All heavy atoms as an XYZ file, in Angstrom:
752
protein
N       1.858    200.563    -53.716
C       1.686    199.402    -54.549
C       2.671    198.314    -54.186
O       3.499    198.471    -53.303
N       2.573    197.170    -54.852
C       3.494    196.055    -54.543
C       4.919    196.430    -54.956
O       5.161    197.193    -55.884
C       2.981    194.903    -55.394
C       2.175    195.557    -56.489
C       1.648    196.849    -55.909
N       5.850    195.868    -54.201
C       7.256    196.121    -54.506
C       7.667    195.303    -55.723
O       7.384    194.109    -55.804
C       8.127    195.748    -53.312
C       9.550    196.196    -53.504
C      10.302    196.199    -52.184
O       9.697    196.548    -51.133
O      11.489    195.903    -52.227
N       8.343    195.965    -56.647
C       8.744    195.299    -57.875
C      10.095    194.626    -57.669
O      10.921    195.088    -56.893
C       8.846    196.317    -59.017
C       7.535    196.947    -59.424
C       7.776    198.051    -60.458
C       6.568    195.946    -59.960
N      10.353    193.516    -58.385
C      11.671    192.863    -58.276
C      12.763    193.834    -58.731
O      12.527    194.747    -59.541
C      11.550    191.665    -59.218
C      10.165    191.577    -59.689
C       9.467    192.852    -59.287
N      13.983    193.608    -58.221
C      15.088    194.542    -58.571
C      15.621    194.404    -59.982
O      16.445    195.204    -60.427
C      16.162    194.174    -57.558
C      15.879    192.782    -57.186
C      14.371    192.612    -57.278
N      15.129    193.395    -60.747
C      15.595    193.221    -62.100
C      14.464    193.556    -63.076
O      13.304    193.396    -62.733
C      16.062    191.755    -62.344
C      17.282    191.452    -61.528
C      14.973    190.787    -62.084
N      14.782    193.984    -64.266
C      13.738    194.289    -65.252
C      13.106    192.999    -65.748
O      13.721    191.925    -65.665
C      14.494    195.005    -66.369
C      15.894    194.554    -66.243
C      16.133    194.246    -64.775
N      11.883    193.080    -66.254
C      11.250    191.871    -66.802
C      12.003    191.370    -68.030
O      12.686    192.174    -68.690
C       9.850    192.331    -67.152
C       9.941    193.799    -67.328
C      11.054    194.258    -66.424
N      11.885    190.091    -68.347
C      12.542    189.580    -69.545
C      11.852    190.139    -70.796
O      10.707    190.613    -70.714
C      12.331    188.075    -69.439
C      11.141    187.884    -68.545
C      11.130    189.064    -67.657
N      12.526    190.064    -71.917
C      11.861    190.546    -73.173
C      10.636    189.667    -73.480
O      10.645    188.463    -73.171
C      12.950    190.390    -74.225
C      14.130    189.748    -73.602
C      13.862    189.567    -72.149
N       9.642    190.279    -74.045
C       8.437    189.527    -74.444
C       8.817    188.577    -75.561
O       9.508    188.958    -76.514
C       7.352    190.476    -74.881
N       8.388    187.341    -75.435
C       8.626    186.332    -76.461
C       7.602    185.225    -76.348
O       6.905    185.106    -75.336
C      10.046    185.745    -76.294
O      10.143    184.954    -75.101
N       7.531    184.403    -77.346
C       6.616    183.248    -77.326
C       6.986    182.357    -76.179
O       6.115    181.897    -75.407
C       6.665    182.501    -78.644
C       5.742    181.313    -78.673
C       4.405    181.531    -78.955
C       6.184    180.063    -78.423
C       3.508    180.444    -78.956
C       5.317    178.982    -78.389
C       3.980    179.176    -78.677
N       8.277    182.075    -76.025
C       8.743    181.193    -74.937
C       8.342    181.744    -73.578
O       7.898    181.007    -72.692
C      10.263    181.003    -74.999
C      10.724    180.187    -76.185
C      11.041    181.040    -77.417
O      10.691    182.238    -77.439
O      11.592    180.476    -78.368
N       8.485    183.036    -73.382
C       8.159    183.656    -72.091
C       6.648    183.564    -71.831
O       6.249    183.332    -70.700
C       8.619    185.121    -72.072
C       8.606    185.704    -70.685
C       9.494    184.963    -69.716
O      10.606    184.580    -70.010
N       8.999    184.753    -68.510
N       5.843    183.714    -72.860
C       4.409    183.569    -72.720
C       4.042    182.150    -72.268
O       3.275    181.950    -71.340
C       3.693    183.897    -74.031
C       2.185    183.712    -74.072
C       1.492    184.606    -73.015
C       1.642    184.008    -75.432
N       4.633    181.161    -72.920
C       4.370    179.760    -72.549
C       4.793    179.483    -71.102
O       4.063    178.896    -70.314
C       5.079    178.778    -73.535
C       5.003    177.345    -73.030
C       4.461    178.909    -74.936
N       5.994    179.954    -70.766
C       6.501    179.741    -69.414
C       5.617    180.455    -68.375
O       5.327    179.907    -67.291
C       7.981    180.196    -69.307
C       8.455    180.226    -67.877
C       8.859    179.270    -70.131
N       5.154    181.657    -68.674
C       4.295    182.400    -67.745
C       2.978    181.655    -67.502
O       2.559    181.505    -66.346
C       3.989    183.818    -68.298
O       5.247    184.522    -68.402
C       3.076    184.588    -67.382
N       2.358    181.165    -68.554
C       1.102    180.411    -68.402
C       1.346    179.098    -67.656
O       0.563    178.704    -66.800
C       0.473    180.163    -69.772
C      -0.093    181.398    -70.459
C      -0.458    181.091    -71.903
C      -1.300    181.934    -69.708
N       2.453    178.425    -67.973
C       2.791    177.177    -67.300
C       3.045    177.414    -65.821
O       2.658    176.609    -64.961
C       3.988    176.523    -67.947
N       3.685    178.544    -65.486
C       3.953    178.849    -64.079
C       2.658    179.079    -63.340
O       2.487    178.634    -62.213
C       4.886    180.090    -64.004
O       6.120    179.798    -64.681
C       5.166    180.476    -62.561
N       1.745    179.806    -63.966
C       0.445    180.027    -63.351
C      -0.288    178.727    -63.066
O      -0.880    178.533    -61.991
C      -0.421    180.956    -64.214
C       0.097    182.363    -64.285
C       0.173    183.059    -62.954
O      -0.741    182.973    -62.167
N       1.283    183.704    -62.665
N      -0.234    177.825    -64.014
C      -0.863    176.519    -63.866
C      -0.169    175.740    -62.723
O      -0.854    175.107    -61.888
C      -0.795    175.705    -65.143
N       1.145    175.813    -62.659
C       1.877    175.122    -61.595
C       1.537    175.682    -60.218
O       1.370    174.918    -59.249
C       3.385    175.229    -61.825
O       3.733    174.570    -63.014
N       1.427    176.998    -60.110
C       1.014    177.610    -58.847
C      -0.386    177.135    -58.444
O      -0.655    176.841    -57.286
C       1.054    179.125    -58.916
C       2.411    179.759    -58.877
C       2.686    180.938    -59.522
C       3.476    179.158    -58.154
C       3.920    181.524    -59.476
C       4.729    179.746    -58.122
C       4.939    180.939    -58.791
O       6.219    181.515    -58.733
N      -1.299    177.098    -59.387
C      -2.649    176.653    -59.122
C      -2.630    175.176    -58.665
O      -3.348    174.804    -57.737
C      -3.546    176.837    -60.347
N      -1.824    174.340    -59.327
C      -1.695    172.945    -58.923
C      -1.160    172.825    -57.499
O      -1.626    171.965    -56.747
C      -0.780    172.194    -59.887
C      -1.428    171.470    -61.037
C      -0.379    170.921    -61.968
C      -2.358    170.386    -60.580
N      -0.211    173.636    -57.156
C       0.394    173.583    -55.835
C      -0.613    173.934    -54.743
O      -0.492    173.475    -53.593
C       1.605    174.522    -55.733
N      -1.631    174.732    -55.080
C      -2.650    175.141    -54.115
C      -3.820    174.169    -54.016
O      -4.746    174.404    -53.242
C      -3.189    176.544    -54.471
C      -2.190    177.634    -54.116
O      -1.290    177.364    -53.343
O      -2.341    178.726    -54.676
N      -3.829    173.103    -54.830
C      -4.934    172.163    -54.780
C      -4.898    171.430    -53.440
O      -3.876    170.899    -53.032
C      -4.885    171.149    -55.956
C      -5.902    170.050    -55.762
C      -5.072    171.868    -57.288
N      -6.026    171.459    -52.772
C      -6.129    170.816    -51.464
C      -7.314    171.392    -50.745
O      -8.164    172.062    -51.321
N      -7.366    171.155    -49.465
C      -8.483    171.667    -48.685
C      -9.735    170.864    -48.961
O      -9.677    169.655    -49.187
N     -10.842    171.533    -48.938
C     -12.126    170.831    -49.155
C     -12.201    170.377    -50.602
O     -11.554    170.935    -51.499
C     -13.292    171.770    -48.843
O     -13.440    172.732    -49.883
N     -13.050    169.373    -50.859
C     -13.230    168.926    -52.260
C     -13.673    170.048    -53.182
O     -13.222    170.143    -54.325
C     -14.293    167.842    -52.132
C     -14.123    167.283    -50.760
C     -13.735    168.501    -49.925
N     -14.519    170.968    -52.672
C     -14.983    172.076    -53.538
C     -13.826    173.031    -53.851
O     -13.691    173.474    -54.999
C     -16.104    172.865    -52.843
C     -17.428    172.120    -52.836
O     -17.557    171.137    -53.628
O     -18.316    172.502    -52.039
N     -12.974    173.315    -52.859
C     -11.819    174.167    -53.097
C     -10.883    173.530    -54.103
O     -10.341    174.176    -55.005
C     -11.070    174.484    -51.793
C     -11.810    175.407    -50.879
O     -12.771    176.107    -51.359
O     -11.471    175.457    -49.687
N     -10.644    172.224    -53.913
C      -9.745    171.505    -54.823
C     -10.283    171.523    -56.259
O      -9.509    171.760    -57.216
C      -9.554    170.060    -54.360
N     -11.570    171.326    -56.421
C     -12.159    171.357    -57.765
C     -12.086    172.735    -58.392
O     -11.836    172.872    -59.581
C     -13.618    170.836    -57.732
C     -13.727    169.362    -57.457
C     -12.904    168.515    -58.410
O     -12.875    168.744    -59.629
N     -12.247    167.515    -57.874
N     -12.230    173.791    -57.582
C     -12.095    175.169    -58.106
C     -10.667    175.411    -58.560
O     -10.448    175.982    -59.627
C     -12.484    176.172    -57.022
C     -13.925    176.650    -57.170
C     -14.196    177.846    -56.315
N     -13.968    177.657    -54.878
C     -14.851    177.060    -54.062
N     -15.963    176.609    -54.533
N     -14.563    176.913    -52.783
N      -9.680    174.949    -57.785
C      -8.282    175.118    -58.185
C      -7.980    174.338    -59.454
O      -7.325    174.815    -60.354
C      -7.345    174.679    -57.066
C      -7.092    175.698    -55.985
C      -6.649    177.027    -56.521
O      -7.387    178.016    -56.417
N      -5.504    177.125    -57.126
N      -8.502    173.109    -59.527
C      -8.298    172.297    -60.727
C      -8.935    172.957    -61.965
O      -8.434    172.857    -63.067
C      -8.830    170.879    -60.550
C      -7.888    169.949    -59.791
C      -8.574    168.605    -59.565
C      -6.577    169.762    -60.567
N     -10.047    173.639    -61.744
C     -10.673    174.357    -62.856
C      -9.742    175.433    -63.408
O      -9.654    175.644    -64.631
C     -12.011    174.944    -62.435
N      -9.042    176.114    -62.507
C      -8.061    177.119    -62.925
C      -6.877    176.470    -63.645
O      -6.380    176.997    -64.655
C      -7.571    177.987    -61.764
C      -8.522    179.071    -61.476
C      -9.419    179.177    -60.440
C      -8.736    180.253    -62.275
N     -10.136    180.321    -60.566
C      -9.751    181.017    -61.671
C      -8.154    180.723    -63.453
C     -10.187    182.221    -62.193
C      -8.593    181.946    -63.984
C      -9.591    182.663    -63.365
N      -6.441    175.328    -63.168
C      -5.356    174.613    -63.851
C      -5.804    174.271    -65.246
O      -5.089    174.487    -66.223
C      -4.933    173.352    -63.029
C      -3.933    172.531    -63.824
C      -4.385    173.732    -61.674
N      -6.980    173.699    -65.379
C      -7.525    173.339    -66.687
C      -7.637    174.565    -67.597
O      -7.370    174.492    -68.802
C      -8.842    172.618    -66.561
C      -8.702    171.178    -66.100
C     -10.014    170.419    -66.193
N     -10.980    170.826    -65.180
C     -11.033    170.337    -63.955
N     -10.204    169.421    -63.571
N     -11.982    170.779    -63.136
N      -8.022    175.716    -67.018
C      -8.095    176.961    -67.787
C      -6.725    177.280    -68.422
O      -6.636    177.602    -69.612
C      -8.584    178.102    -66.928
C      -8.363    179.470    -67.557
C      -9.219    179.909    -68.542
C      -7.262    180.252    -67.213
C      -9.029    181.151    -69.130
C      -7.074    181.474    -67.790
C      -7.937    181.923    -68.775
O      -7.697    183.125    -69.369
N      -5.686    177.229    -67.615
C      -4.346    177.530    -68.141
C      -3.880    176.490    -69.187
O      -3.291    176.844    -70.205
C      -3.303    177.659    -67.010
C      -3.520    178.892    -66.194
C      -3.836    178.792    -64.834
C      -3.386    180.171    -66.734
C      -4.039    179.942    -64.087
C      -3.578    181.316    -65.978
C      -3.920    181.196    -64.642
N      -4.186    175.238    -68.943
C      -3.851    174.161    -69.904
C      -4.652    174.399    -71.206
O      -4.091    174.321    -72.304
C      -4.104    172.774    -69.320
C      -3.977    171.714    -70.380
C      -3.152    172.503    -68.174
N      -5.915    174.713    -71.072
C      -6.733    174.997    -72.271
C      -6.236    176.194    -73.022
O      -6.228    176.231    -74.261
C      -8.218    175.213    -71.878
C      -8.894    173.950    -71.406
O      -8.344    172.838    -71.604
O     -10.011    174.058    -70.837
N      -5.794    177.236    -72.291
C      -5.232    178.419    -72.951
C      -3.990    178.074    -73.727
O      -3.820    178.498    -74.884
C      -4.936    179.508    -71.880
O      -6.142    179.857    -71.222
C      -4.331    180.752    -72.544
N      -3.132    177.251    -73.152
C      -1.933    176.800    -73.877
C      -2.309    175.939    -75.095
O      -1.655    176.043    -76.151
C      -1.020    175.995    -72.932
C      -0.244    176.858    -71.943
C       0.304    175.985    -70.782
C       0.893    177.591    -72.633
N      -3.360    175.139    -74.956
C      -3.818    174.344    -76.093
C      -4.340    175.223    -77.218
O      -4.058    174.962    -78.374
C      -4.899    173.343    -75.649
C      -5.385    172.495    -76.747
N      -4.604    171.468    -77.302
C      -6.544    172.497    -77.465
C      -5.282    170.884    -78.280
N      -6.454    171.529    -78.397
N      -5.053    176.303    -76.881
C      -5.536    177.254    -77.881
C      -4.324    177.893    -78.588
O      -4.303    178.014    -79.810
C      -6.438    178.348    -77.252
C      -6.647    179.495    -78.204
C      -7.755    177.750    -76.831
N      -3.329    178.262    -77.799
C      -2.110    178.830    -78.353
C      -1.449    177.855    -79.330
O      -1.020    178.236    -80.391
C      -1.154    179.179    -77.193
C      -0.007    180.100    -77.482
C      -0.480    181.458    -78.014
C       0.813    180.316    -76.220
N      -1.407    176.575    -78.943
C      -0.843    175.560    -79.818
C      -1.619    175.437    -81.108
O      -1.026    175.420    -82.218
C      -0.853    174.211    -79.062
C      -0.280    173.075    -79.883
C      -0.407    171.744    -79.142
O      -1.507    171.403    -78.693
O       0.623    171.075    -79.010
N      -2.942    175.422    -81.021
C      -3.784    175.272    -82.229
C      -3.644    176.497    -83.143
O      -3.560    176.363    -84.371
C      -5.230    175.076    -81.825
N      -3.632    177.709    -82.556
C      -3.606    178.917    -83.344
C      -2.215    179.196    -83.966
O      -2.125    179.976    -84.915
C      -3.990    180.102    -82.476
C      -5.469    180.092    -82.063
C      -6.369    180.259    -83.241
C      -7.815    180.405    -82.840
N      -8.692    180.635    -83.974
N      -1.190    178.574    -83.414
C       0.171    178.824    -83.943
C       0.710    177.631    -84.729
O       1.864    177.657    -85.161
C       1.131    179.156    -82.797
O       1.193    178.086    -81.863
C       0.747    180.463    -82.118
N      -0.110    176.609    -84.932
C       0.335    175.405    -85.635
C       0.927    175.774    -86.993
O       0.338    176.512    -87.769
C      -0.799    174.422    -85.801
C      -0.333    173.061    -86.246
C      -1.446    172.022    -86.151
O      -2.632    172.378    -86.076
N      -1.067    170.772    -86.110
N       2.119    175.271    -87.253
C       2.819    175.525    -88.526
C       3.560    176.849    -88.555
O       4.201    177.165    -89.556
N       3.467    177.654    -87.478
C       4.130    178.944    -87.452
C       5.271    179.017    -86.459
O       5.954    180.030    -86.363
C       3.105    180.032    -87.122
C       1.991    180.137    -88.119
C       0.936    181.108    -87.693
O       1.133    181.957    -86.832
N      -0.235    181.030    -88.316
N       5.473    177.957    -85.683
C       6.525    177.971    -84.662
C       7.755    177.280    -85.171
O       7.698    176.367    -86.004
C       6.027    177.216    -83.430
C       4.750    177.749    -82.791
C       4.330    176.867    -81.596
C       4.945    179.204    -82.302
N       8.922    177.695    -84.631
C      10.136    176.951    -84.968
C      10.173    175.670    -84.109
O       9.339    175.507    -83.221
C      11.397    177.814    -84.830
C      11.690    178.260    -83.398
O      11.372    177.527    -82.440
O      12.219    179.381    -83.241
N      11.127    174.810    -84.371
C      11.183    173.530    -83.696
C      11.302    173.666    -82.167
O      10.659    172.946    -81.416
C      12.351    172.693    -84.258
N      12.095    174.613    -81.725
C      12.305    174.846    -80.288
C      11.017    175.308    -79.624
O      10.668    174.819    -78.540
C      13.409    175.874    -80.104
C      14.002    175.900    -78.715
C      15.200    176.815    -78.663
O      16.246    176.497    -79.285
O      15.102    177.838    -77.977
N      10.310    176.209    -80.239
C       9.038    176.712    -79.693
C       7.994    175.584    -79.640
O       7.282    175.431    -78.645
C       8.514    177.864    -80.521
C       9.341    179.129    -80.446
C       8.980    180.147    -81.496
O       8.484    179.777    -82.570
O       9.243    181.362    -81.252
N       7.910    174.811    -80.710
C       6.954    173.690    -80.755
C       7.242    172.665    -79.649
O       6.365    172.169    -78.995
C       7.002    172.982    -82.125
O       6.438    173.798    -83.078
N       8.539    172.348    -79.496
C       8.953    171.385    -78.487
C       8.639    171.897    -77.079
O       8.123    171.164    -76.241
C      10.447    171.063    -78.619
C      10.920    170.058    -77.580
C      10.176    168.741    -77.600
O       9.867    168.240    -78.681
N       9.883    168.225    -76.446
N       8.921    173.169    -76.818
C       8.624    173.749    -75.522
C       7.124    173.661    -75.214
O       6.722    173.201    -74.146
C       9.049    175.209    -75.474
C       8.628    175.993    -74.214
C       9.300    175.438    -72.962
C       8.924    177.481    -74.377
N       6.305    174.050    -76.142
C       4.862    174.038    -75.961
C       4.343    172.612    -75.739
O       3.555    172.333    -74.833
C       4.158    174.719    -77.112
C       2.649    174.938    -77.004
C       2.282    175.652    -75.713
C       2.166    175.726    -78.208
N       4.793    171.696    -76.571
C       4.360    170.304    -76.445
C       4.781    169.723    -75.109
O       4.011    169.022    -74.425
C       4.909    169.448    -77.584
N       6.009    169.999    -74.691
C       6.539    169.493    -73.434
C       5.778    170.059    -72.230
O       5.393    169.313    -71.328
C       8.022    169.850    -73.331
O       8.543    169.483    -72.095
N       5.532    171.365    -72.246
C       4.815    172.018    -71.159
C       3.393    171.436    -71.067
O       2.899    171.107    -69.981
C       4.783    173.530    -71.348
C       3.712    174.203    -70.520
C       6.143    174.136    -71.019
N       2.712    171.294    -72.210
C       1.356    170.728    -72.212
C       1.352    169.316    -71.656
O       0.475    168.951    -70.876
C       0.733    170.798    -73.616
C       0.156    172.133    -73.983
C      -0.150    172.210    -75.465
C      -1.135    172.384    -73.190
N       2.274    168.507    -72.101
C       2.361    167.109    -71.626
C       2.536    167.078    -70.121
O       1.817    166.382    -69.397
C       3.479    166.386    -72.340
C       3.653    164.984    -71.796
C       2.799    163.952    -72.195
C       4.642    164.700    -70.871
C       2.949    162.682    -71.690
C       4.808    163.410    -70.350
C       3.947    162.412    -70.769
O       4.098    161.134    -70.262
N       3.523    167.829    -69.595
C       3.816    167.820    -68.183
C       2.624    168.324    -67.342
O       2.321    167.721    -66.330
C       5.043    168.709    -67.878
C       6.336    168.180    -68.437
C       6.733    166.837    -67.860
O       6.503    166.602    -66.656
O       7.291    166.007    -68.604
N       1.971    169.364    -67.814
C       0.819    169.872    -67.063
C      -0.336    168.896    -67.113
O      -1.044    168.710    -66.108
C       0.380    171.235    -67.636
C       1.331    172.396    -67.277
C       0.909    173.642    -68.019
C       1.373    172.646    -65.790
N      -0.572    168.258    -68.245
C      -1.659    167.294    -68.337
C      -1.404    166.124    -67.404
O      -2.309    165.645    -66.714
C      -1.838    166.820    -69.784
C      -2.496    167.837    -70.682
C      -2.621    167.327    -72.098
N      -3.213    168.341    -72.940
C      -2.762    168.648    -74.143
N      -1.731    168.035    -74.663
N      -3.358    169.567    -74.852
N      -0.171    165.626    -67.388
C       0.169    164.534    -66.476
C       0.026    164.939    -65.012
O      -0.457    164.168    -64.189
C       1.593    164.030    -66.751
C       1.805    163.355    -68.107
S       0.755    161.892    -68.313
C      -0.528    162.500    -69.368
N       0.417    166.144    -64.682
C       0.268    166.624    -63.311
C      -1.217    166.749    -62.938
O      -1.586    166.436    -61.811
C       0.975    167.973    -63.157
N      -2.025    167.163    -63.880
C      -3.481    167.245    -63.615
C      -4.063    165.864    -63.359
O      -4.845    165.679    -62.420
C      -4.209    167.869    -64.792
S      -4.036    169.649    -64.903
N      -3.699    164.898    -64.206
C      -4.194    163.530    -64.007
C      -3.731    162.984    -62.648
O      -4.521    162.408    -61.898
C      -3.726    162.632    -65.169
C      -3.986    161.146    -64.847
C      -4.398    163.007    -66.449
N      -2.477    163.193    -62.328
C      -1.943    162.721    -61.047
C      -2.670    163.380    -59.860
O      -3.057    162.704    -58.897
C      -0.439    163.033    -60.979
C       0.223    162.557    -59.708
C       1.686    162.936    -59.738
O       2.416    162.648    -60.705
O       2.148    163.542    -58.708
N      -2.888    164.662    -59.952
C      -3.588    165.382    -58.867
C      -5.037    164.933    -58.764
O      -5.531    164.692    -57.667
C      -3.512    166.906    -59.122
O      -2.125    167.293    -59.177
C      -4.220    167.678    -58.033
N      -5.712    164.756    -59.889
C      -7.100    164.325    -59.865
C      -7.168    162.907    -59.279
O      -8.065    162.602    -58.489
C      -7.686    164.344    -61.284
C      -9.161    164.047    -61.324
C     -10.008    165.130    -60.654
O      -9.905    166.288    -60.989
N     -10.811    164.752    -59.698
N      -6.238    162.048    -59.634
C      -6.217    160.675    -59.092
C      -5.979    160.720    -57.589
O      -6.650    160.013    -56.832
C      -5.094    159.866    -59.805
O      -5.385    159.837    -61.188
C      -5.044    158.445    -59.255
N      -5.047    161.555    -57.156
C      -4.764    161.670    -55.707
C      -5.982    162.159    -54.964
O      -6.354    161.650    -53.913
C      -3.590    162.629    -55.494
C      -3.213    162.854    -54.038
C      -1.973    163.690    -53.902
N      -1.914    164.903    -54.677
C      -2.512    166.080    -54.364
N      -3.188    166.159    -53.257
N      -2.382    167.109    -55.131
N      -6.677    163.155    -55.518
C      -7.881    163.700    -54.872
C      -8.987    162.649    -54.832
O      -9.696    162.509    -53.821
C      -8.383    164.934    -55.596
C      -7.501    166.198    -55.427
C      -8.022    167.282    -56.358
C      -7.485    166.647    -53.992
N      -9.173    161.887    -55.905
C     -10.196    160.860    -55.941
C      -9.895    159.770    -54.912
O     -10.783    159.304    -54.226
C     -10.286    160.222    -57.328
O     -10.728    161.204    -58.270
N      -8.616    159.405    -54.804
C      -8.237    158.403    -53.804
C      -8.476    158.891    -52.409
O      -8.894    158.144    -51.528
C      -6.766    158.005    -53.972
O      -6.564    157.413    -55.200
N      -8.171    160.151    -52.154
C      -8.347    160.737    -50.809
C      -9.848    160.769    -50.436
O     -10.190    160.590    -49.290
C      -7.762    162.133    -50.735
N     -10.696    160.994    -51.445
C     -12.135    161.089    -51.160
C     -12.758    159.719    -50.927
O     -13.661    159.569    -50.130
C     -12.865    161.773    -52.326
C     -12.561    163.252    -52.414
C     -13.176    163.920    -53.650
O     -13.786    163.266    -54.458
N     -12.983    165.206    -53.771
N     -12.243    158.709    -51.614
C     -12.824    157.367    -51.468
C     -12.128    156.549    -50.406
O     -12.663    155.543    -49.994
C     -12.776    156.593    -52.828
O     -11.400    156.480    -53.218
C     -13.592    157.306    -53.868
N     -10.948    156.996    -49.985
C     -10.182    156.240    -48.968
C      -9.390    155.093    -49.571
O      -9.539    154.801    -50.755
N      -8.516    154.502    -48.769
C      -7.686    153.415    -49.310
C      -8.521    152.185    -49.644
O      -9.548    151.935    -49.006
C      -6.695    153.145    -48.189
C      -7.341    153.702    -46.960
C      -8.283    154.801    -47.403
N      -8.093    151.469    -50.619
C      -8.762    150.222    -50.992
C      -8.219    149.101    -50.123
O      -7.041    149.053    -49.846
C      -8.493    149.906    -52.458
C      -9.182    150.902    -53.358
C      -9.091    150.425    -54.793
N      -9.948    151.309    -55.583
C     -10.277    151.035    -56.829
N      -9.848    149.937    -57.381
N     -11.074    151.847    -57.470
N      -9.102    148.163    -49.749
C      -8.651    147.030    -48.927
C      -7.797    146.068    -49.700
O      -7.758    145.995    -50.870
C      -9.956    146.357    -48.469
C     -11.072    146.936    -49.311
C     -10.535    148.160    -49.987
């Protein structure tokens, strides 16, 4: 099987769940490129992770402490902005530079 890291996993927590999902979205964003179809498939996975975080936000509304709420809001904002930036970059690459 795959080799495990030499350190134990961190304790399970809300923060760790948010960070894990955000990391997955970031990895998917980093892989966006190649053909337009490949890029759109990768962006679909990014949107999936963002949507999952949004569901988590909706389902936990009013139940999080201030730090947890801030972390989730910040992660969602950063990922949404990265998605918009990536989509804009891909659209520009497909249409070419404007005169």
